[in-house]
N, C-alpha and C positions, 0 to 999 in steps of 0.2 A: 504494499499499500504506500503510495507516494503523495504526501501532503505538504504543501509549502508552509514554511514557518511564518510567512506573511499573511497567510490565511487566518482571519479572525473568527471563523465560524466555530460553533460549538463542537462539531466533529473534529476540527483541527485541534481545538483546545483539549479535547479528550485524548486524541492520538498522541500528542506530545507530553501528556502527563501520566497516562496509564503505563503500567509496568509491562513491557513487551515480552519479557522472558516468562513472566507469570501467565500472561495471556496465551503465549505459544504452548506452554506446558499443558494448560487446560485444554486447548484445542487438540493437542496430540492425544490426550486421554480420550476425549470424545470421539475422535476419529477411530482410535483403537477399539472403542466400545462398539461401533458399528461393524467393524470387521469381525470382532469376536462374537457379536450377535449372530452373524452369518454362520459361525461355527457351532454355536451352542443351541440356538433356538429352533431350527427346523425339525429336529428329532422330537422335541417336546411338543411342538405343534401337532405333528403327525400323531403322536401318542394320545393327544387330547381330541383327535378327530377334526382338527382344524387345518386350513391350507398350510403348506409347508413353510411359507414365508410370512405367515400371519404376525408372529412376534417380531420378525425382522422389520417389516413395514411399520409396525407400531413404534419400534425403537428408533427408526430413522425419523418418523414424524415427531416423536417427543424430543429427540435430539435437536431437531431443527427449531422446535418451539423453545426448548431450553436455552439454545444459543441466543435466540432473540430476547428471551427474558433476561439472561445473564448480561448481555450487552446493554440492554435498556437500563437495568439497575446500576450498572457500572458508571453511567452518566451522572448519577445523583451525587449531590454534595452530602457531607456527613450529617448535617441536620435533617435533610430529607430522608436519609437512611434510617435515622432514629424514628422519625414520624411514620415511615412505612412500616417499621418494626412494630410500633404500637398498634397500628391498624391490623396488621397480619396476626399478631398474637391475640388480639381481642377477638377477631373472627375465628381463629383456631380454638380458642378456649370455649367459645360458644358452641362451635361444632363438636368439640370433644364431649361437652355436657349433653348435646343432643344425641350423639351416637350411643351414649351410655344407655339411653332409653329406646332409641329408635334406629340404631345403627345396623348396618348389613353385617351379619355374623358369618365368619368363615373360619372353619376349624376350631370352633369354641371361643373365638375372640371377636369382639365388636371393635373394629378399628377403621372401618371404611364407610364412606358415604357414596351413594350411587348418584352421579351427576352426569346427565346427558349420555347415559350408556357406559360411562367409565366409573371404575371404583377409585375413590380418592381417600388418602389418609391425612386428616387434618394435623396429626402429630408431626408429620414431616415438615409442614410449613411453620409449625410452632417453634421448631428448634432454632433456626437462625434468628428469628425475631426475639426469642427468649434470650439468646446470647448477647445480642446488641443492647437490649434493655438492661440486662444484668450488668454489662460492662459500664453502662452510663450510671446506673445506681451505685455501683461500687466505687466509681470515680468520684461521685458526689459525697462519699464519706470523708473525703479530704477537702471538700469545698464548702458545703453548707452543713456546718456542725448542728444546726437546729433541725435538720431534715432527717427523719428516720430511714435513711437510704438503705442501710444494711438490713434493717428489719423488713423493709419492703422487698428487698431482694430475696431474703430467706423465705418470706411468705409467698412470693411469686413461684419460687422453686418448689415449695411444698404443694401449692395448688396444681402446678403442671405435673409433678411426679405422681401426685394422688390420682389425677385423671388418667395418666398413662397406666398406672397399676390396676385401675379399675377395668381396663380394656379386656384382659391384662396384656401389657407389653413391658415385660421386665427388662428386655435388652435395651429398648429406648430409654427407659428410666435410668438404667445404669449409665448410659452414654451421656444423658443430660446432666446427671449428678456428677460424673467425672469432670465434665467441662465446667460446671459451676464451681466445683471444688478447686480446680486449677485457677480460675479467675479470682477466687477468694484469696488464694495465696499470693498470686502475682500482684494483686492490688494492695498488698501490704496490710491486710486485716490482722487482728490479734491472733497470735499463735494458739492460745488456749482454745479459742473458738474453733479453729481448724481441727484440733485434736478431738473436740467434742463431736464435731460434724462427721469426722472420719469414723468415730466409734458408732455414731448413729447409723452411718452407712452400712457398716458391718452387721449391725443389728437388723437393719432392713433386709439385707441379703439373706440372713438367717430366717427371718420371717417369711420371705419369699419362698425359700427352700421348703419350709414346713407347710406352707399354705397352698402352693400351686403344684399339682402332681406333674405337670410337664416340665417345670423347673427342676424338681427333684429327680425326675427321670434323666434329664440331660446332664445334670451335675454327676449323678451316679454312673452314667454312661461314660462320662469323661474321666472320672476317677478310677473306674474299673472297666477299661475297654475290653471288648471281646473280639479280637481279630477274626474276620471271616463271617461276621453276623450280617453282612450285607446292608448295613445302615447307610444313609447318605454320607455321613462323616467318614465311615470306613471306606466306602467306595472312592470318596474324594481323595483320601490319603493314598489309595492305590494308584490314582492317576499320576501322582509325582513319580512313583516307581516306574510306571509304564512309559511315561514321557521322557524320562532321563533329562539330560542337559539341553538337548535340541528338539525334543518332541518327536512324535510319529509323523507329523506333517499335517497341513490343513485338511480337514475333513476326514482324517484317518482315525480319529478317536472313537472309542467304543463305550467309555464310561458314561458319556452324555445320554446314551440310549436307555440307561437304567437309573438315571437321576432325575426324579420329577421336577426338582428345582435347579436343573442344569443352567437354565437361562437367567436365574436370579441369584439366590444365595450361594450357589456352588459353581458359578461361571469361572471362578478362579481355577477350579480343578480341571475344567475343560481347557483352559489356557495351558496348564501344566502338561496335560497329556498330548495336546496337538502341537504346542509351540515350545514346550520344554521349560526347565527351570530358569534358563537365561531370560526368556520372555517375562516370566514371573518376577524376576529380579528387576527387569526394566520397568515394570509397572510400579514395583515398590519404590524404585528410585524416583519415578516421576511424581508420585504422591508426596514422598519425602521432600523432594526439591521444592514443591509448592509451599510446604509448611516452613522450610528454612528460609526461602525467599520472602515470604510474608513477614516472618520475624525480622529479617534484616531491614525491610522497608520501613518498619516502625520503631526501629532501635532508638532513634533520636526524636521520635514523635513527642512534642510537648503536651499534646492534649491526651490526658489519661483515658478519656472515654473512647477515643479512637484506638489508642494503643491496646487497651484491654479487649476491645471488640475484635480487632484483627487477630489477636492471640487466640481468643475464643473461637472465632469462626474457622481459623486454620486448624485448631485442635479438633473441632467438631468434624470437619472434613477428613482429617487424617485418622482420627480414632475410629471413625466408621469404616474407613478402608482397612485399617490394621485389624479391627475385630473380625471383619469378614475374612481376611486372609488367614488370621489366626485359627478361625474355625475350620477352614479348609485344610490346613496342614496339621490339625489335631492339637494345637496349643491352647485352645479355648473351647468351652462347651458350646454347642450349637445355640445361636441366638436369633436367627432369622433376620439378619441384617444385610442390606444390599451393598455391593461394591460401587462406589460413586462413579457415574457416567458409564459404567461397564454393564452392570446388571440391567435386566429389563424391568420396566416399571414406571408408569407415568408420573405419579405423585412424587416418587423418589427423585426422578430426573428433574422435575420442576423445582423441587425443594433444594436440591443440590445446586441447580443453576442460580437460584436466588442467593444461596450461601456464597457461592463464588463471585457472583455479581457484586454483592456487598463487600467482599474481600478486595475485588479490583477497585471499587469506588473508594474505599477507605485507604488503600495503599497508593493512590494517585499522588503525584507531586503537587504540592501547593506552594509555589514560589513565593507568594506574598507572606507566607508564614515561616520562611526559611531562616529569617533573622531572629525569631523568637527563641529564647533559651528555655530549656525544660525547667519548670518551676520546682521549687523544693517543697516536698510534702511536709516536712517538719516545720517549715517556716510558714505554712499555710498560704502559699503564694498562688494557689489556684484561684481562678475566677469561675464563678457559677456559669454553667452552660444551660441554655434552655433546651428542652427536648423538642 
């Protein structure tokens, strides 16, 4: 793309301030997702009695929509990102309450709304919005001493996690809690509070284990594996042995024919068998590069709300990818979490696109702020920011 620096248009302003390396890495992963959908989806579609390229076409459609959403969000300024987050989180919380009573149930869980013939998960949209609002609230603990920002942040986390548990969706609850906990620490909150919250998190995991049979089954399956039981996790792990370093070749994999979720939760296993461990490491590197690059971009960011939001969004993006990969290689219990931009799924694709769009928007260079020194938290030098 060639744009003149003399051009004063909004597009030119965006092009010269957005992080090109970050944008290129995201585009590469999205392109890889389309190629890998061609490898993993047809066998699943045929097994479900659908046209062979049903999921491929959907993936391409949602990738195109997701790219449009991501680029549109990346044009926004930080204040607009916060306002968008408030609107999205409010809508998502209302939707989560609604689906608790009237949601579309699949496999014993109420997580989906049916909209125009598509199933949609409000929890996916809630995550990036929650991260941005949490980052703003935690930054305000150093700004407005008379504002109960930390209390509001804790309360918001409790509300969202409670609604997720009621679905039930323990995996997303763990993900949201991990990101919130990370933001709590990086924002310089009291250490004793962090210890208490970590302890409560462990108690919550124990309660989930005792309360939900599917959680207990997955944990026990993970702690006491039985090789050869032909579970999805066991078959996924076999794919790494079958594929070796360089894979069996595009279209030559067989594991995908016996994995019901080969196009979603276990697409990483398809990558391993057909393209090899080298391709898996390339994907891991791409996800890690995005996180490191995002951290570097805000290393000297004077606005705490922006700095914390970028850290939270990058962690949200990366942890979801790492959890998915960890499940596929047997390092974590099965959680039903998609691989960003790679797995099939409309609501997941749109939510990840919003997440990365926010990340691109908040990491854009703002030359007019370059002269501002990072304020001292201890000196109370922050100025309040309107949401």
